[in-house]
Each structure stands twice: as C-alpha cells, then as structure tokens.
mmCIF file as gemmi writes it, N, C-alpha and C atoms, coordinates in Angstrom:
data_model
loop_
_atom_site.group_PDB
_atom_site.id
_atom_site.type_symbol
_atom_site.label_atom_id
_atom_site.label_alt_id
_atom_site.label_comp_id
_atom_site.label_asym_id
_atom_site.label_entity_id
_atom_site.label_seq_id
_atom_site.pdbx_PDB_ins_code
_atom_site.Cartn_x
_atom_site.Cartn_y
_atom_site.Cartn_z
_atom_site.occupancy
_atom_site.B_iso_or_equiv
_atom_site.pdbx_formal_charge
_atom_site.auth_seq_id
_atom_site.auth_asym_id
_atom_site.pdbx_PDB_model_num
ATOM 1 N N . UNK Axp A 1 ? 53.647 -95.864 12.452 1 0 ? 1 A 1
ATOM 2 C CA . UNK Axp A 1 ? 53.082 -95.045 11.415 1 0 ? 1 A 1
ATOM 3 C C . UNK Axp A 1 ? 54.117 -94.916 10.295 1 0 ? 1 A 1
ATOM 4 N N . UNK Axp A 2 ? 53.796 -95.465 9.126 1 0 ? 2 A 1
ATOM 5 C CA . UNK Axp A 2 ? 54.712 -95.441 7.986 1 0 ? 2 A 1
ATOM 6 C C . UNK Axp A 2 ? 54.003 -94.937 6.743 1 0 ? 2 A 1
ATOM 7 N N . UNK Axp A 3 ? 54.802 -94.452 5.819 1 0 ? 3 A 1
ATOM 8 C CA . UNK Axp A 3 ? 54.267 -94.089 4.509 1 0 ? 3 A 1
ATOM 9 C C . UNK Axp A 3 ? 54.376 -95.305 3.606 1 0 ? 3 A 1
ATOM 10 N N . UNK Axp A 4 ? 53.352 -95.501 2.799 1 0 ? 4 A 1
ATOM 11 C CA . UNK Axp A 4 ? 53.277 -96.654 1.915 1 0 ? 4 A 1
ATOM 12 C C . UNK Axp A 4 ? 53.05 -96.183 0.488 1 0 ? 4 A 1
ATOM 13 N N . UNK Axp A 5 ? 53.672 -96.894 -0.452 1 0 ? 5 A 1
ATOM 14 C CA . UNK Axp A 5 ? 53.462 -96.653 -1.875 1 0 ? 5 A 1
ATOM 15 C C . UNK Axp A 5 ? 52.771 -97.898 -2.421 1 0 ? 5 A 1
ATOM 16 N N . UNK Axp A 6 ? 51.719 -97.687 -3.197 1 0 ? 6 A 1
ATOM 17 C CA . UNK Axp A 6 ? 51.042 -98.812 -3.835 1 0 ? 6 A 1
ATOM 18 C C . UNK Axp A 6 ? 50.761 -98.459 -5.295 1 0 ? 6 A 1
ATOM 19 N N . UNK Axp A 7 ? 51.066 -99.411 -6.175 1 0 ? 7 A 1
ATOM 20 C CA . UNK Axp A 7 ? 50.853 -99.244 -7.61 1 0 ? 7 A 1
ATOM 21 C C . UNK Axp A 7 ? 49.772 -100.224 -8.053 1 0 ? 7 A 1
ATOM 22 N N . UNK Axp A 8 ? 48.713 -99.692 -8.623 1 0 ? 8 A 1
ATOM 23 C CA . UNK Axp A 8 ? 47.607 -100.514 -9.113 1 0 ? 8 A 1
ATOM 24 C C . UNK Axp A 8 ? 47.622 -100.565 -10.636 1 0 ? 8 A 1
ATOM 25 N N . UNK Axp A 9 ? 47.173 -101.679 -11.177 1 0 ? 9 A 1
ATOM 26 C CA . UNK Axp A 9 ? 46.903 -101.8 -12.609 1 0 ? 9 A 1
ATOM 27 C C . UNK Axp A 9 ? 45.379 -101.856 -12.726 1 0 ? 9 A 1
ATOM 28 N N . UNK Axp A 10 ? 44.839 -100.877 -13.425 1 0 ? 10 A 1
ATOM 29 C CA . UNK Axp A 10 ? 43.386 -100.73 -13.551 1 0 ? 10 A 1
ATOM 30 C C . UNK Axp A 10 ? 42.98 -101.041 -14.989 1 0 ? 10 A 1
ATOM 31 N N . UNK Axp A 11 ? 42.001 -101.904 -15.14 1 0 ? 11 A 1
ATOM 32 C CA . UNK Axp A 11 ? 41.465 -102.252 -16.458 1 0 ? 11 A 1
ATOM 33 C C . UNK Axp A 11 ? 40.108 -101.567 -16.619 1 0 ? 11 A 1
ATOM 34 N N . UNK Axp A 12 ? 40.03 -100.585 -17.524 1 0 ? 12 A 1
ATOM 35 C CA . UNK Axp A 12 ? 38.759 -99.889 -17.724 1 0 ? 12 A 1
ATOM 36 C C . UNK Axp A 12 ? 37.775 -100.763 -18.504 1 0 ? 12 A 1
ATOM 37 N N . UNK Axp A 13 ? 36.5 -100.437 -18.359 1 0 ? 13 A 1
ATOM 38 C CA . UNK Axp A 13 ? 35.483 -101.119 -19.156 1 0 ? 13 A 1
ATOM 39 C C . UNK Axp A 13 ? 35.723 -100.771 -20.616 1 0 ? 13 A 1
ATOM 40 N N . UNK Axp A 14 ? 35.283 -101.64 -21.508 1 0 ? 14 A 1
ATOM 41 C CA . UNK Axp A 14 ? 35.507 -101.445 -22.942 1 0 ? 14 A 1
ATOM 42 C C . UNK Axp A 14 ? 35 -100.08 -23.394 1 0 ? 14 A 1
ATOM 43 N N . UNK Axp A 15 ? 35.877 -99.335 -24.061 1 0 ? 15 A 1
ATOM 44 C CA . UNK Axp A 15 ? 35.527 -98.013 -24.577 1 0 ? 15 A 1
ATOM 45 C C . UNK Axp A 15 ? 35.493 -96.917 -23.525 1 0 ? 15 A 1
ATOM 46 N N . UNK Axp A 16 ? 36 -97.2 -22.316 1 0 ? 16 A 1
ATOM 47 C CA . UNK Axp A 16 ? 35.908 -96.228 -21.225 1 0 ? 16 A 1
ATOM 48 C C . UNK Axp A 16 ? 37.261 -95.76 -20.702 1 0 ? 16 A 1
ATOM 49 N N . UNK Axp A 17 ? 38.299 -95.845 -21.511 1 0 ? 17 A 1
ATOM 50 C CA . UNK Axp A 17 ? 39.633 -95.472 -21.052 1 0 ? 17 A 1
ATOM 51 C C . UNK Axp A 17 ? 39.681 -94.015 -20.586 1 0 ? 17 A 1
ATOM 52 N N . UNK Axp A 18 ? 39.238 -93.097 -21.412 1 0 ? 18 A 1
ATOM 53 C CA . UNK Axp A 18 ? 39.284 -91.673 -21.06 1 0 ? 18 A 1
ATOM 54 C C . UNK Axp A 18 ? 38.401 -91.369 -19.851 1 0 ? 18 A 1
ATOM 55 N N . UNK Axp A 19 ? 37.237 -91.991 -19.798 1 0 ? 19 A 1
ATOM 56 C CA . UNK Axp A 19 ? 36.333 -91.788 -18.662 1 0 ? 19 A 1
ATOM 57 C C . UNK Axp A 19 ? 36.986 -92.296 -17.374 1 0 ? 19 A 1
ATOM 58 N N . UNK Axp A 20 ? 37.664 -93.43 -17.45 1 0 ? 20 A 1
ATOM 59 C CA . UNK Axp A 20 ? 38.337 -93.99 -16.28 1 0 ? 20 A 1
ATOM 60 C C . UNK Axp A 20 ? 39.471 -93.07 -15.817 1 0 ? 20 A 1
ATOM 61 N N . UNK Axp A 21 ? 40.263 -92.579 -16.766 1 0 ? 21 A 1
ATOM 62 C CA . UNK Axp A 21 ? 41.342 -91.656 -16.429 1 0 ? 21 A 1
ATOM 63 C C . UNK Axp A 21 ? 40.799 -90.416 -15.726 1 0 ? 21 A 1
ATOM 64 N N . UNK Axp A 22 ? 39.752 -89.824 -16.263 1 0 ? 22 A 1
ATOM 65 C CA . UNK Axp A 22 ? 39.148 -88.623 -15.669 1 0 ? 22 A 1
ATOM 66 C C . UNK Axp A 22 ? 38.582 -88.914 -14.281 1 0 ? 22 A 1
ATOM 67 N N . UNK Axp A 23 ? 37.866 -90.032 -14.154 1 0 ? 23 A 1
ATOM 68 C CA . UNK Axp A 23 ? 37.253 -90.396 -12.874 1 0 ? 23 A 1
ATOM 69 C C . UNK Axp A 23 ? 38.31 -90.613 -11.789 1 0 ? 23 A 1
ATOM 70 N N . UNK Axp A 24 ? 39.363 -91.321 -12.136 1 0 ? 24 A 1
ATOM 71 C CA . UNK Axp A 24 ? 40.43 -91.597 -11.171 1 0 ? 24 A 1
ATOM 72 C C . UNK Axp A 24 ? 41.098 -90.295 -10.745 1 0 ? 24 A 1
ATOM 73 N N . UNK Axp A 25 ? 41.42 -89.437 -11.697 1 0 ? 25 A 1
ATOM 74 C CA . UNK Axp A 25 ? 42.073 -88.153 -11.375 1 0 ? 25 A 1
ATOM 75 C C . UNK Axp A 25 ? 41.201 -87.28 -10.473 1 0 ? 25 A 1
ATOM 76 N N . UNK Axp A 26 ? 39.925 -87.172 -10.813 1 0 ? 26 A 1
ATOM 77 C CA . UNK Axp A 26 ? 39.04 -86.262 -10.089 1 0 ? 26 A 1
ATOM 78 C C . UNK Axp A 26 ? 38.622 -86.788 -8.724 1 0 ? 26 A 1
ATOM 79 N N . UNK Axp A 27 ? 38.333 -88.081 -8.622 1 0 ? 27 A 1
ATOM 80 C CA . UNK Axp A 27 ? 37.779 -88.621 -7.384 1 0 ? 27 A 1
ATOM 81 C C . UNK Axp A 27 ? 38.826 -89.129 -6.397 1 0 ? 27 A 1
ATOM 82 N N . UNK Axp A 28 ? 40.002 -89.556 -6.89 1 0 ? 28 A 1
ATOM 83 C CA . UNK Axp A 28 ? 40.963 -90.196 -5.995 1 0 ? 28 A 1
ATOM 84 C C . UNK Axp A 28 ? 42.305 -89.478 -5.882 1 0 ? 28 A 1
ATOM 85 N N . UNK Axp A 29 ? 42.596 -88.54 -6.735 1 0 ? 29 A 1
ATOM 86 C CA . UNK Axp A 29 ? 43.834 -87.755 -6.687 1 0 ? 29 A 1
ATOM 87 C C . UNK Axp A 29 ? 45.096 -88.599 -6.492 1 0 ? 29 A 1
ATOM 88 N N . UNK Axp A 30 ? 45.441 -89.431 -7.48 1 0 ? 30 A 1
ATOM 89 C CA . UNK Axp A 30 ? 46.639 -90.267 -7.346 1 0 ? 30 A 1
ATOM 90 C C . UNK Axp A 30 ? 47.929 -89.447 -7.448 1 0 ? 30 A 1
ATOM 91 N N . UNK Axp A 31 ? 49.009 -90.023 -6.969 1 0 ? 31 A 1
ATOM 92 C CA . UNK Axp A 31 ? 50.333 -89.398 -7.066 1 0 ? 31 A 1
ATOM 93 C C . UNK Axp A 31 ? 50.783 -89.371 -8.528 1 0 ? 31 A 1
ATOM 94 N N . UNK Axp A 32 ? 50.488 -90.443 -9.282 1 0 ? 32 A 1
ATOM 95 C CA . UNK Axp A 32 ? 50.849 -90.516 -10.698 1 0 ? 32 A 1
ATOM 96 C C . UNK Axp A 32 ? 49.859 -91.444 -11.403 1 0 ? 32 A 1
ATOM 97 N N . UNK Axp A 33 ? 49.662 -91.211 -12.689 1 0 ? 33 A 1
ATOM 98 C CA . UNK Axp A 33 ? 48.753 -92.038 -13.484 1 0 ? 33 A 1
ATOM 99 C C . UNK Axp A 33 ? 49.27 -92.085 -14.916 1 0 ? 33 A 1
ATOM 100 N N . UNK Axp A 34 ? 49.322 -93.308 -15.487 1 0 ? 34 A 1
ATOM 101 C CA . UNK Axp A 34 ? 49.825 -93.488 -16.85 1 0 ? 34 A 1
ATOM 102 C C . UNK Axp A 34 ? 49.041 -94.586 -17.552 1 0 ? 34 A 1
ATOM 103 N N . UNK Axp A 35 ? 48.959 -94.45 -18.867 1 0 ? 35 A 1
ATOM 104 C CA . UNK Axp A 35 ? 48.363 -95.507 -19.692 1 0 ? 35 A 1
ATOM 105 C C . UNK Axp A 35 ? 49.436 -96.54 -20.011 1 0 ? 35 A 1
ATOM 106 N N . UNK Axp A 36 ? 49.018 -97.811 -20.133 1 0 ? 36 A 1
ATOM 107 C CA . UNK Axp A 36 ? 49.943 -98.877 -20.511 1 0 ? 36 A 1
ATOM 108 C C . UNK Axp A 36 ? 49.318 -99.714 -21.618 1 0 ? 36 A 1
ATOM 109 N N . UNK Axp A 37 ? 50.037 -99.857 -22.713 1 0 ? 37 A 1
ATOM 110 C CA . UNK Axp A 37 ? 49.58 -100.683 -23.838 1 0 ? 37 A 1
ATOM 111 C C . UNK Axp A 37 ? 49.749 -102.152 -23.454 1 0 ? 37 A 1
ATOM 112 N N . UNK Axp A 38 ? 48.668 -102.912 -23.515 1 0 ? 38 A 1
ATOM 113 C CA . UNK Axp A 38 ? 48.731 -104.339 -23.204 1 0 ? 38 A 1
ATOM 114 C C . UNK Axp A 38 ? 48.932 -105.141 -24.486 1 0 ? 38 A 1
ATOM 115 N N . UNK Axp A 39 ? 48.227 -104.77 -25.522 1 0 ? 39 A 1
ATOM 116 C CA . UNK Axp A 39 ? 48.328 -105.436 -26.815 1 0 ? 39 A 1
ATOM 117 C C . UNK Axp A 39 ? 46.987 -105.462 -27.508 1 0 ? 39 A 1
ATOM 118 N N . UNK Axp A 40 ? 47.026 -105.57 -28.824 1 0 ? 40 A 1
ATOM 119 C CA . UNK Axp A 40 ? 45.806 -105.625 -29.638 1 0 ? 40 A 1
ATOM 120 C C . UNK Axp A 40 ? 44.9 -104.423 -29.391 1 0 ? 40 A 1
ATOM 121 N N . UNK Axp A 41 ? 45.511 -103.262 -29.111 1 0 ? 41 A 1
ATOM 122 C CA . UNK Axp A 41 ? 44.741 -102.045 -28.887 1 0 ? 41 A 1
ATOM 123 C C . UNK Axp A 41 ? 44.141 -101.919 -27.504 1 0 ? 41 A 1
ATOM 124 N N . UNK Axp A 42 ? 44.414 -102.868 -26.636 1 0 ? 42 A 1
ATOM 125 C CA . UNK Axp A 42 ? 43.882 -102.835 -25.27 1 0 ? 42 A 1
ATOM 126 C C . UNK Axp A 42 ? 44.857 -102.078 -24.376 1 0 ? 42 A 1
ATOM 127 N N . UNK Axp A 43 ? 44.318 -101.187 -23.562 1 0 ? 43 A 1
ATOM 128 C CA . UNK Axp A 43 ? 45.151 -100.403 -22.655 1 0 ? 43 A 1
ATOM 129 C C . UNK Axp A 43 ? 44.672 -100.565 -21.22 1 0 ? 43 A 1
ATOM 130 N N . UNK Axp A 44 ? 45.631 -100.531 -20.304 1 0 ? 44 A 1
ATOM 131 C CA . UNK Axp A 44 ? 45.351 -100.507 -18.869 1 0 ? 44 A 1
ATOM 132 C C . UNK Axp A 44 ? 45.86 -99.176 -18.341 1 0 ? 44 A 1
ATOM 133 N N . UNK Axp A 45 ? 45.58 -98.924 -17.088 1 0 ? 45 A 1
ATOM 134 C CA . UNK Axp A 45 ? 46.011 -97.691 -16.446 1 0 ? 45 A 1
ATOM 135 C C . UNK Axp A 45 ? 46.826 -98.056 -15.217 1 0 ? 45 A 1
ATOM 136 N N . UNK Axp A 46 ? 48.031 -97.498 -15.112 1 0 ? 46 A 1
ATOM 137 C CA . UNK Axp A 46 ? 48.864 -97.678 -13.924 1 0 ? 46 A 1
ATOM 138 C C . UNK Axp A 46 ? 48.617 -96.472 -13.028 1 0 ? 46 A 1
ATOM 139 N N . UNK Axp A 47 ? 48.254 -96.738 -11.779 1 0 ? 47 A 1
ATOM 140 C CA . UNK Axp A 47 ? 47.905 -95.663 -10.854 1 0 ? 47 A 1
ATOM 141 C C . UNK Axp A 47 ? 48.737 -95.813 -9.578 1 0 ? 47 A 1
ATOM 142 N N . UNK Axp A 48 ? 49.457 -94.762 -9.213 1 0 ? 48 A 1
ATOM 143 C CA . UNK Axp A 48 ? 50.328 -94.768 -8.043 1 0 ? 48 A 1
ATOM 144 C C . UNK Axp A 48 ? 49.736 -93.899 -6.944 1 0 ? 48 A 1
ATOM 145 N N . UNK Axp A 49 ? 49.686 -94.468 -5.737 1 0 ? 49 A 1
ATOM 146 C CA . UNK Axp A 49 ? 49.219 -93.741 -4.559 1 0 ? 49 A 1
ATOM 147 C C . UNK Axp A 49 ? 50.26 -93.853 -3.458 1 0 ? 49 A 1
ATOM 148 N N . UNK Axp A 50 ? 50.385 -92.829 -2.647 1 0 ? 50 A 1
ATOM 149 C CA . UNK Axp A 50 ? 51.147 -92.896 -1.405 1 0 ? 50 A 1
ATOM 150 C C . UNK Axp A 50 ? 50.187 -92.5 -0.294 1 0 ? 50 A 1
ATOM 151 N N . UNK Axp A 51 ? 50.353 -93.128 0.863 1 0 ? 51 A 1
ATOM 152 C CA . UNK Axp A 51 ? 49.458 -92.846 1.979 1 0 ? 51 A 1
ATOM 153 C C . UNK Axp A 51 ? 50.123 -93.213 3.289 1 0 ? 51 A 1
ATOM 154 N N . UNK Axp A 52 ? 49.567 -92.718 4.38 1 0 ? 52 A 1
ATOM 155 C CA . UNK Axp A 52 ? 50.025 -93.022 5.729 1 0 ? 52 A 1
ATOM 156 C C . UNK Axp A 52 ? 49.229 -94.244 6.196 1 0 ? 52 A 1
ATOM 157 N N . UNK Axp A 53 ? 49.916 -95.328 6.534 1 0 ? 53 A 1
ATOM 158 C CA . UNK Axp A 53 ? 49.197 -96.562 6.853 1 0 ? 53 A 1
ATOM 159 C C . UNK Axp A 53 ? 48.459 -96.516 8.189 1 0 ? 53 A 1
ATOM 160 N N . UNK Axp A 54 ? 48.622 -95.455 8.962 1 0 ? 54 A 1
ATOM 161 C CA . UNK Axp A 54 ? 47.853 -95.313 10.193 1 0 ? 54 A 1
ATOM 162 C C . UNK Axp A 54 ? 46.424 -94.852 9.895 1 0 ? 54 A 1
ATOM 163 N N . UNK Axp A 55 ? 46.227 -94.22 8.73 1 0 ? 55 A 1
ATOM 164 C CA . UNK Axp A 55 ? 44.92 -93.653 8.398 1 0 ? 55 A 1
ATOM 165 C C . UNK Axp A 55 ? 44.192 -94.362 7.262 1 0 ? 55 A 1
ATOM 166 N N . UNK Axp A 56 ? 44.885 -95.213 6.526 1 0 ? 56 A 1
ATOM 167 C CA . UNK Axp A 56 ? 44.299 -95.815 5.33 1 0 ? 56 A 1
ATOM 168 C C . UNK Axp A 56 ? 44.982 -97.147 5.031 1 0 ? 56 A 1
ATOM 169 N N . UNK Axp A 57 ? 44.335 -97.951 4.187 1 0 ? 57 A 1
ATOM 170 C CA . UNK Axp A 57 ? 44.937 -99.202 3.724 1 0 ? 57 A 1
ATOM 171 C C . UNK Axp A 57 ? 44.835 -99.275 2.21 1 0 ? 57 A 1
ATOM 172 N N . UNK Axp A 58 ? 45.662 -100.121 1.613 1 0 ? 58 A 1
ATOM 173 C CA . UNK Axp A 58 ? 45.592 -100.294 0.162 1 0 ? 58 A 1
ATOM 174 C C . UNK Axp A 58 ? 44.258 -100.914 -0.246 1 0 ? 58 A 1
ATOM 175 N N . UNK Axp A 59 ? 43.665 -101.703 0.635 1 0 ? 59 A 1
ATOM 176 C CA . UNK Axp A 59 ? 42.355 -102.302 0.335 1 0 ? 59 A 1
ATOM 177 C C . UNK Axp A 59 ? 41.272 -101.235 0.194 1 0 ? 59 A 1
ATOM 178 N N . UNK Axp A 60 ? 41.364 -100.187 0.993 1 0 ? 60 A 1
ATOM 179 C CA . UNK Axp A 60 ? 40.396 -99.096 0.89 1 0 ? 60 A 1
ATOM 180 C C . UNK Axp A 60 ? 40.531 -98.386 -0.452 1 0 ? 60 A 1
ATOM 181 N N . UNK Axp A 61 ? 41.767 -98.159 -0.878 1 0 ? 61 A 1
ATOM 182 C CA . UNK Axp A 61 ? 41.992 -97.512 -2.174 1 0 ? 61 A 1
ATOM 183 C C . UNK Axp A 61 ? 41.51 -98.423 -3.292 1 0 ? 61 A 1
ATOM 184 N N . UNK Axp A 62 ? 41.831 -99.717 -3.196 1 0 ? 62 A 1
ATOM 185 C CA . UNK Axp A 62 ? 41.399 -100.686 -4.206 1 0 ? 62 A 1
ATOM 186 C C . UNK Axp A 62 ? 39.878 -100.713 -4.315 1 0 ? 62 A 1
ATOM 187 N N . UNK Axp A 63 ? 39.183 -100.711 -3.186 1 0 ? 63 A 1
ATOM 188 C CA . UNK Axp A 63 ? 37.718 -100.699 -3.199 1 0 ? 63 A 1
ATOM 189 C C . UNK Axp A 63 ? 37.174 -99.432 -3.846 1 0 ? 63 A 1
ATOM 190 N N . UNK Axp A 64 ? 37.849 -98.295 -3.604 1 0 ? 64 A 1
ATOM 191 C CA . UNK Axp A 64 ? 37.429 -97.037 -4.229 1 0 ? 64 A 1
ATOM 192 C C . UNK Axp A 64 ? 37.591 -97.104 -5.738 1 0 ? 64 A 1
ATOM 193 N N . UNK Axp A 65 ? 38.694 -97.689 -6.199 1 0 ? 65 A 1
ATOM 194 C CA . UNK Axp A 65 ? 38.914 -97.851 -7.644 1 0 ? 65 A 1
ATOM 195 C C . UNK Axp A 65 ? 37.864 -98.77 -8.254 1 0 ? 65 A 1
ATOM 196 N N . UNK Axp A 66 ? 37.595 -99.887 -7.584 1 0 ? 66 A 1
ATOM 197 C CA . UNK Axp A 66 ? 36.603 -100.847 -8.09 1 0 ? 66 A 1
ATOM 198 C C . UNK Axp A 66 ? 35.2 -100.251 -8.124 1 0 ? 66 A 1
ATOM 199 N N . UNK Axp A 67 ? 34.94 -99.267 -7.273 1 0 ? 67 A 1
ATOM 200 C CA . UNK Axp A 67 ? 33.625 -98.648 -7.207 1 0 ? 67 A 1
ATOM 201 C C . UNK Axp A 67 ? 33.355 -97.623 -8.299 1 0 ? 67 A 1
ATOM 202 N N . UNK Axp A 68 ? 34.364 -97.284 -9.089 1 0 ? 68 A 1
ATOM 203 C CA . UNK Axp A 68 ? 34.176 -96.316 -10.169 1 0 ? 68 A 1
ATOM 204 C C . UNK Axp A 68 ? 33.411 -96.962 -11.325 1 0 ? 68 A 1
ATOM 205 N N . UNK Axp A 69 ? 32.515 -96.201 -11.938 1 0 ? 69 A 1
ATOM 206 C CA . UNK Axp A 69 ? 31.648 -96.713 -13.006 1 0 ? 69 A 1
ATOM 207 C C . UNK Axp A 69 ? 32.409 -97.214 -14.229 1 0 ? 69 A 1
ATOM 208 N N . UNK Axp A 70 ? 33.529 -96.598 -14.537 1 0 ? 70 A 1
ATOM 209 C CA . UNK Axp A 70 ? 34.256 -96.922 -15.769 1 0 ? 70 A 1
ATOM 210 C C . UNK Axp A 70 ? 35.33 -97.997 -15.586 1 0 ? 70 A 1
ATOM 211 N N . UNK Axp A 71 ? 35.432 -98.555 -14.386 1 0 ? 71 A 1
ATOM 212 C CA . UNK Axp A 71 ? 36.486 -99.538 -14.086 1 0 ? 71 A 1
ATOM 213 C C . UNK Axp A 71 ? 35.919 -100.956 -14.077 1 0 ? 71 A 1
ATOM 214 N N . UNK Axp A 72 ? 36.607 -101.849 -14.796 1 0 ? 72 A 1
ATOM 215 C CA . UNK Axp A 72 ? 36.208 -103.253 -14.873 1 0 ? 72 A 1
ATOM 216 C C . UNK Axp A 72 ? 36.909 -104.087 -13.801 1 0 ? 72 A 1
ATOM 217 N N . UNK Axp A 73 ? 38.242 -103.933 -13.69 1 0 ? 73 A 1
ATOM 218 C CA . UNK Axp A 73 ? 39.03 -104.775 -12.793 1 0 ? 73 A 1
ATOM 219 C C . UNK Axp A 73 ? 40.229 -103.988 -12.262 1 0 ? 73 A 1
ATOM 220 N N . UNK Axp A 74 ? 40.679 -104.359 -11.051 1 0 ? 74 A 1
ATOM 221 C CA . UNK Axp A 74 ? 41.816 -103.696 -10.413 1 0 ? 74 A 1
ATOM 222 C C . UNK Axp A 74 ? 42.71 -104.763 -9.795 1 0 ? 74 A 1
ATOM 223 N N . UNK Axp A 75 ? 44.031 -104.592 -9.959 1 0 ? 75 A 1
ATOM 224 C CA . UNK Axp A 75 ? 44.966 -105.493 -9.275 1 0 ? 75 A 1
ATOM 225 C C . UNK Axp A 75 ? 46.133 -104.689 -8.721 1 0 ? 75 A 1
ATOM 226 N N . UNK Axp A 76 ? 46.66 -105.15 -7.592 1 0 ? 76 A 1
ATOM 227 C CA . UNK Axp A 76 ? 47.832 -104.504 -6.994 1 0 ? 76 A 1
ATOM 228 C C . UNK Axp A 76 ? 49.054 -105.05 -7.7 1 0 ? 76 A 1
ATOM 229 N N . UNK Axp A 77 ? 49.875 -104.156 -8.244 1 0 ? 77 A 1
ATOM 230 C CA . UNK Axp A 77 ? 51.109 -104.561 -8.916 1 0 ? 77 A 1
ATOM 231 C C . UNK Axp A 77 ? 52.293 -104.529 -7.974 1 0 ? 77 A 1
ATOM 232 N N . UNK Axp A 78 ? 52.317 -103.541 -7.096 1 0 ? 78 A 1
ATOM 233 C CA . UNK Axp A 78 ? 53.468 -103.378 -6.217 1 0 ? 78 A 1
ATOM 234 C C . UNK Axp A 78 ? 53.02 -102.598 -4.983 1 0 ? 78 A 1
ATOM 235 N N . UNK Axp A 79 ? 53.571 -102.96 -3.83 1 0 ? 79 A 1
ATOM 236 C CA . UNK Axp A 79 ? 53.28 -102.235 -2.604 1 0 ? 79 A 1
ATOM 237 C C . UNK Axp A 79 ? 54.526 -102.297 -1.729 1 0 ? 79 A 1
ATOM 238 N N . UNK Axp A 80 ? 54.931 -101.144 -1.18 1 0 ? 80 A 1
ATOM 239 C CA . UNK Axp A 80 ? 56.122 -101.139 -0.328 1 0 ? 80 A 1
ATOM 240 C C . UNK Axp A 80 ? 56.103 -99.941 0.612 1 0 ? 80 A 1
ATOM 241 N N . UNK Axp A 81 ? 56.875 -100.069 1.677 1 0 ? 81 A 1
ATOM 242 C CA . UNK Axp A 81 ? 57.043 -98.962 2.61 1 0 ? 81 A 1
ATOM 243 C C . UNK Axp A 81 ? 57.997 -97.956 2.01 1 0 ? 81 A 1
ATOM 244 N N . UNK Axp A 82 ? 57.77 -96.687 2.309 1 0 ? 82 A 1
ATOM 245 C CA . UNK Axp A 82 ? 58.662 -95.623 1.846 1 0 ? 82 A 1
ATOM 246 C C . UNK Axp A 82 ? 59.594 -95.198 2.96 1 0 ? 82 A 1
C-alpha cells in the first residue's frame, strides 16, 4: 500500500476553460490545479492528485476527468510514488 502522485494535463473543449476548472474542482477535489498557457491563446489545465494505490488507480482518475462535459482530452504528465 503506497501513496501515489499523478499529474494530468487536461485540454478543455473550446471556450470551456472556466467550466472545466469548476467541474474538476467540484467533482474530483484535486490536490492542486493550475492553468498553463500553451500558445496562441490556448490554455490547458494541470491537475495534481494524490491517492492510496490500494484503493484507486490513475486510470480511474483519468476516466473521471475524460467523463467531464467540458473536457476534450487528458494525458498523464507525471506519476510517482510518494
């Protein structure tokens, strides 16, 4: 049983940045969340989660992020044991 940290890069649907931020905060309660400028006015969201790997997996969190209405795409940026 270990604690795991996973950092996701979330790409919101066009024009849905604020909606995505609100949805992620309210439904998933991340450890940290920040906007990241990609370029040409496009922004992504960096979302940090910590969890106990005996009860959850990063795939479950990723699926929850992908299931949000305002999210277009999700990728894992970093994952490590704490």
